[in-house]
N, C-alpha and C positions, 0 to 999 in steps of 0.2 A: 323123386318122380315129381311130374308136373300134371295136373289134372285140368280139364276144361269142361264146363257145363254150358249147354246151348238149349235155349228155350224159344221155340218158334210158335207163334200164335198164327195158324194157317187159316187162310180164307175159306168161308163156306163153300163147299163144292170143289175145292182145289187139293183135296188129299191125294188124289191119284197122281196129279201133277208134281206135288211135292215129293211124293215117295219115289216116283221115277228119277227125279233129280238127286234124291238121297242116294240111290243106288249107285249113281255116277262117282260118288266120293270113294268107290272102291279103288279109284286110280291112285290114291295116296297109300296103298298098302306097301309100295316099296320106299316110302319116305324114311330115311334114316332116323331112328329115335322113336318111332311110332310103336307103342306097346299094343293099342287096339282102340278101336271106336265102336260104340254100340248105341242103340236107341229104339224108340218106338213110340206109339201113341198113348198119351195119357188117357185114362179111362173117363175123364170129365168132359171131354169134347175135341174139338179140333186144334190139339195142341201136341206138338211133336218135341220130345226131349232127347238129348243125346249127351252121352259122356265119353270122353276120350282120355287116355292115359298116354303120357310121353316119358322118356327116360329122364328128362331134366329140362329145365327152362331153356337152355342153349338150343336144344333140337327143336323144341316147339317154336323158338324165335326164328330159327332157320327156314322152317316150313312156312311161317307167316310171312316172312320176307320174300322168300324165292318162288313159292309155289301156290300159296292159299288163293290168291286172287284169279290165277289162270284156271284152277280146278273149279272154283265158285262160278266163274263165267260159263264154263261148260256145263256145270250142273243146272244152271238156268233156273234157280228155284225162286228168285226174288219176286216174280210176278204171283207166286203162290202163297206168300204169307203177308200178314198185315204188320207184324212186328217181331223183332228177334232180340233177345238179350243174350250176351255171351260173357261169361266170367271165368277166369283161370287163377291157378295159383298152386303152391307146393302142396304135395301130400305130405301131411305131418304125421299121419299114423297108417298102419296097415293091420287089417284084421287077420288073424290067421284062420285057416280052414283047410280042408283035405286037398284042395287044388295045390299042386306043387309050386306053382307060380302064379302071379297075377295074370299074365297073358294066358295061362291055361285056364284060369277061371273066367275070362273074357271069352275064351272060345267054346266053353260048355254051358254058360249061363243061358237060362231061357227067361229070366225075370231080373229086374232091377229094382231094388227098393232104394229110394233116395229121400233123405231129410235135409231140407234146406233150413239151416238153423242161423237166426240172428240172436246173438247174445246180448245180455246186458254188459255195460262197460265193465272192465276188470274181472270178468268171469271166465276168461278163455282157459287160463291155467287149470282152474278146477274142472271146467267142462271136459278138457281133454284127460285129466286124470280119470274121471267117471268113464269116459270112452274107453280107456286103457284097462282100468281095473274091474268094471262092471259089464259094460256092453260086449266088449270084446270076448271075454270068457263065456259069458252068458250065452251068447249066439253061437260061439264055436262049439257049444255042447249040444246045439240042435241039429237034427238031420236036415241036409239039403242045403246048407250054407256052404258056398264055395270060398269065398273070400270077401274082403271089403276094405275101403279106405276112408280117411277123413281128409278132405282137401280144404285148405284155407283160401277162401275166395276173396276176403277183404279182412280188415282188422278184426271185426267182430261178426264175421260171418264164416260158417263152416258147412261144408256139404258132406254128409255121412252117407256113403254108398255100400250097399252089400249086394252080392251077386248069389243067385239062388238056382238049384237045378230045376226047379218047377214052381208054378203057381201054388200048387197044393202044398208044397213044402213051406212055403212063406206063409200060407193061410194057417197051417198047422201051428207054427211058430206064434203068429199073431194072436191065435186063440188060446194056446196054452202057456207060453212063456212070456210073451211081451208084457202083459198085466203086471207080473210080479217084478219084472225089470224096471218098469215104469214107476212103480210105487217105490222102489229102492233108490231110484236115480234122482228123485225130486227135480225133474226137468224145469219147472218154472223159475227154480232158484238161479239157474244159468241161462235159460233161453227165453228171450221176449216174444219172439214169433218163430213159428216152425210150420213150414209147408211140406207135407209129405207126399211121395209119389210111389205107387205101386205098378210097375210099368212092364207088361209083357213085352219082351223084346222081338223086333222084327228081324228074322235072320238075314233078310236081304240087305239090311243096312249095316250089318257087321263088317267092320274092316280090320283085318289081322295081318300082321306082316308075314 
């Protein structure tokens, strides 16, 4: 699979215009290879975040080559944001959960937790081992987790995303389970900087095949 992370800093007063344009991306629902796209507003301000999953890099590349610019022009969002950062890369791990498939998890999630991790050089293998052996089973045991992924966005940058049934379920996890997992994971040994987002999803931005 191939993941894409989009970070838009929206101009003050332009949230409604941006959101209206984001709804126009529903036009790509019939795009071959799209597994799903979702997003919402970060709680810290006028910042829109989106995550998309594709079957593979080739399908994503065909979309970017043949269709992206046309849809972006029709969405007419450029005047509504000050800056946009886009990163994409292979999904290197998938977290198990009760959702039978990742598209099913995308369909039913109401909240996305994302951890944008920049690693110390040479720590990627250990980081991924900890994700697989500690975080994945630890979160799978928590009620409300649907599924998750680890996407490599650059050589030492990984995006860890988890999909949740509700904000309440994630809050319970963050209160009751996360502190224990953090203590066991020794995150600073692998991660130089981490930016976390707890993102309530806007259902009108959801794009599913």
